C-alpha positions as CSV (number, residue, x, y, z in Angstrom):
1,X,0.0,0.0,0.0
2,X,1.4,3.4,-1.0
3,X,2.2,5.8,1.7
4,X,0.7,9.3,1.4
5,X,2.0,12.5,2.8
6,X,0.8,16.0,3.2
7,X,2.0,18.9,1.1
8,X,2.4,20.8,4.4
9,X,5.1,18.4,5.3
10,X,7.3,19.7,2.6
11,X,9.8,22.3,3.6
12,X,9.3,25.7,2.1
13,X,12.0,26.7,-0.3
14,X,14.5,29.1,1.0
15,X,13.9,32.5,-0.5
16,X,16.8,33.7,-2.6
17,X,18.7,36.8,-1.6
18,X,17.3,40.1,-2.8
19,X,18.3,41.1,-6.3
20,X,18.7,37.5,-7.5
21,X,15.0,36.8,-8.0
22,X,15.0,38.1,-11.5
23,X,18.0,36.0,-12.4
24,X,16.5,32.8,-11.1
25,X,13.1,33.3,-12.6
26,X,12.6,31.2,-15.7
27,X,11.7,33.1,-18.9
28,X,8.9,30.6,-19.6
29,X,7.4,27.4,-18.3
30,X,4.8,24.9,-19.3
31,X,1.9,27.1,-18.2
32,X,3.1,30.2,-20.1
33,X,3.0,30.9,-23.8
34,X,5.6,29.4,-26.0
35,X,8.6,31.7,-26.3
36,X,8.9,33.5,-29.6
37,X,11.4,32.3,-32.0
38,X,14.2,34.8,-32.8
39,X,13.9,34.4,-36.6
40,X,10.1,34.9,-36.5
41,X,10.4,37.9,-34.2
42,X,13.0,39.4,-36.6
43,X,10.7,38.8,-39.6
44,X,7.7,40.4,-37.9
45,X,9.9,43.4,-36.9
46,X,11.2,43.8,-40.4
47,X,7.6,44.4,-41.6
48,X,6.9,46.9,-38.8
49,X,4.6,44.5,-36.9
50,X,3.1,45.7,-33.6
51,X,5.3,43.0,-32.0
52,X,8.4,45.0,-32.9
53,X,8.1,46.8,-29.6
54,X,7.7,50.3,-31.1
55,X,10.7,50.1,-33.5
56,X,11.1,52.5,-36.4
57,X,9.7,49.8,-38.7
58,X,6.2,50.4,-37.2
59,X,5.7,53.3,-39.5
60,X,6.6,51.3,-42.7
61,X,4.0,48.5,-42.7
62,X,0.9,50.8,-42.6
63,X,2.2,52.6,-45.6
64,X,2.9,49.4,-47.6
65,X,-0.1,47.3,-46.4
66,X,-2.7,49.0,-48.5
67,X,-0.6,48.6,-51.7
68,X,0.3,45.0,-50.8
69,X,-3.4,44.1,-50.2
70,X,-4.4,45.7,-53.4
71,X,-1.8,43.8,-55.4
72,X,-2.7,40.4,-53.8
73,X,-6.5,40.9,-53.9
74,X,-6.5,41.8,-57.6
75,X,-3.9,39.3,-58.6
76,X,-1.7,42.0,-60.2
77,X,1.4,39.8,-60.3
78,X,-0.4,37.0,-62.3
79,X,-2.0,39.6,-64.6
80,X,1.4,41.1,-65.4
81,X,2.8,37.6,-66.1
82,X,0.0,36.9,-68.4
83,X,0.4,40.2,-70.2
84,X,4.1,39.6,-70.6
85,X,3.4,36.2,-72.1
86,X,0.9,37.7,-74.5
87,X,3.4,40.5,-75.5
88,X,6.1,37.9,-76.1
89,X,3.7,35.9,-78.2
90,X,2.7,39.0,-80.1
91,X,6.3,39.9,-80.8
92,X,7.0,36.3,-82.0
93,X,4.0,36.5,-84.3
94,X,5.1,39.8,-85.7
95,X,8.5,38.4,-86.6
96,X,6.8,35.5,-88.4
97,X,4.3,37.7,-90.2
98,X,6.9,40.1,-91.6
99,X,8.1,43.7,-91.1
100,X,5.8,46.3,-89.7
101,X,4.3,48.8,-92.1
102,X,6.0,52.2,-92.0
103,X,4.0,55.3,-91.4
104,X,3.7,56.9,-94.9
105,X,3.6,60.4,-93.5
106,X,6.4,60.4,-91.0
107,X,8.0,63.8,-90.4
108,X,6.4,65.6,-93.3
109,X,5.8,69.0,-91.8
110,X,9.3,69.9,-90.6
111,X,12.8,70.6,-92.0
112,X,15.1,67.8,-91.3
113,X,18.6,67.9,-89.8
114,X,21.4,65.7,-91.1
115,X,20.9,63.3,-88.2
116,X,17.1,63.1,-88.9
117,X,17.9,62.4,-92.6
118,X,20.3,59.6,-91.6
119,X,17.7,58.2,-89.2
120,X,15.0,58.2,-91.9
121,X,17.5,56.5,-94.3
122,X,18.2,53.8,-91.8
123,X,14.5,53.1,-91.2
124,X,13.6,52.9,-94.9
125,X,16.6,50.7,-95.7
126,X,15.8,48.4,-92.8
127,X,12.2,48.1,-93.9
128,X,13.2,47.3,-97.5
129,X,15.7,44.7,-96.3
130,X,13.1,43.0,-94.1
131,X,10.6,42.8,-96.9
132,X,13.2,41.3,-99.2
133,X,14.3,38.8,-96.6
134,X,10.6,37.9,-95.9
135,X,10.1,37.0,-99.6
136,X,13.2,34.8,-99.7
137,X,12.6,33.2,-96.3
138,X,10.8,30.2,-97.7
139,X,9.8,28.6,-101.0
140,X,6.1,29.3,-100.1
141,X,6.7,33.0,-99.7
142,X,8.9,33.2,-102.8
143,X,6.0,31.7,-104.9
144,X,3.2,33.5,-103.1
145,X,1.7,36.0,-105.5
146,X,-0.6,37.3,-102.8
147,X,2.3,38.1,-100.5
148,X,4.1,40.0,-103.2
149,X,1.0,42.0,-104.1
150,X,0.4,42.9,-100.4
151,X,4.0,44.0,-100.0
152,X,3.8,45.9,-103.3
153,X,0.8,47.8,-102.0
154,X,2.8,48.7,-98.8
155,X,5.7,49.8,-101.0
156,X,3.4,52.2,-102.9
157,X,2.0,53.6,-99.7
158,X,5.5,54.3,-98.4
159,X,6.6,55.9,-101.7
160,X,5.9,59.5,-100.4
161,X,8.4,59.0,-97.7
162,X,11.1,58.1,-100.2
163,X,10.2,61.2,-102.2
164,X,10.3,63.3,-99.1
165,X,13.7,61.9,-98.2
166,X,15.1,62.9,-101.6
167,X,13.7,66.4,-101.2
168,X,15.1,66.9,-97.7
169,X,18.4,65.5,-98.8
170,X,18.6,68.1,-101.6
171,X,17.7,70.8,-99.1
172,X,20.4,69.8,-96.7
173,X,23.0,69.8,-99.6
174,X,22.0,73.4,-100.3
175,X,22.3,74.4,-96.7
176,X,25.3,72.3,-95.8
177,X,27.4,71.6,-98.9
178,X,30.1,69.9,-96.9
179,X,27.6,67.2,-96.0
180,X,27.7,65.9,-99.5
181,X,29.8,62.9,-98.5
182,X,27.1,61.8,-96.0
183,X,24.1,62.5,-98.2
184,X,24.8,61.7,-101.8
185,X,25.6,58.0,-101.4
186,X,22.6,57.5,-99.3
187,X,20.3,58.9,-102.0
188,X,21.8,56.5,-104.5
189,X,21.8,53.5,-102.2
190,X,18.2,54.0,-101.3
191,X,17.2,54.4,-104.9
192,X,18.9,51.1,-105.8
193,X,17.3,49.2,-103.0
194,X,13.9,50.6,-103.7
195,X,14.0,49.7,-107.4
196,X,15.3,46.2,-106.6
197,X,12.5,45.5,-104.2
198,X,9.9,47.0,-106.7
199,X,11.1,44.6,-109.4
200,X,11.0,41.7,-106.9
201,X,7.4,42.4,-105.9
202,X,6.1,43.2,-109.3
203,X,3.9,40.4,-110.6
204,X,5.3,41.0,-114.1
205,X,8.8,40.4,-112.7
206,X,7.6,37.1,-111.1
207,X,6.1,35.9,-114.4
208,X,9.4,36.6,-116.1
209,X,11.3,34.7,-113.5
210,X,9.0,31.7,-113.9
211,X,9.5,31.7,-117.7
212,X,13.3,31.9,-117.3
213,X,14.3,30.1,-114.0
214,X,18.0,30.3,-114.8
215,X,18.0,34.1,-114.9
216,X,19.9,35.9,-112.2
217,X,17.7,37.7,-109.7
218,X,19.3,41.1,-109.3
219,X,17.0,42.1,-106.5
220,X,18.2,39.2,-104.4
221,X,21.8,39.9,-105.2
222,X,21.4,43.4,-103.9
């Protein structure tokens, strides 16, 4: 049979000297809340939580929380990802469908500087080159009468820009004769590329190539 005893029979613990009570007191025990983990406490303080004990970060979270909640509630991040994917898809499609159509009235109501003339020359030549490369990119494109006619229509619509380029180039030569080395060869080069593409896109030129398949394609050579 187990013996029993009274709690009163236990000796009372000797009280620690004054000043040592705080040192002996345990920071936590089984009846208190679980102590806070240092890493979690640091994380909360980094966002200015009320648990930060009044640190300077307290003022930051209220400013950010409204924007954070708006972004998360409206799924802004996912929307941006989807938009970026659509944009990349659109750019890939644009590369497959060919060069963009140039604005046929770009810079008409102003007097060009030499730098503007060079920029216009580069854009026109780049467009001409892209159309030419598109035609020769595959046997299907090379034999597509519809594609050639569409690009020919675009070439006609951009023709005013080439004419304006020549006019502005002549005006620059009058104002700045020493710019002849920069201007003259660009006029001739653009004229050659333009005529070469026109012959390539012309249905009559296509028929002549089909009748004489061994003929050298001067447009492609350029």
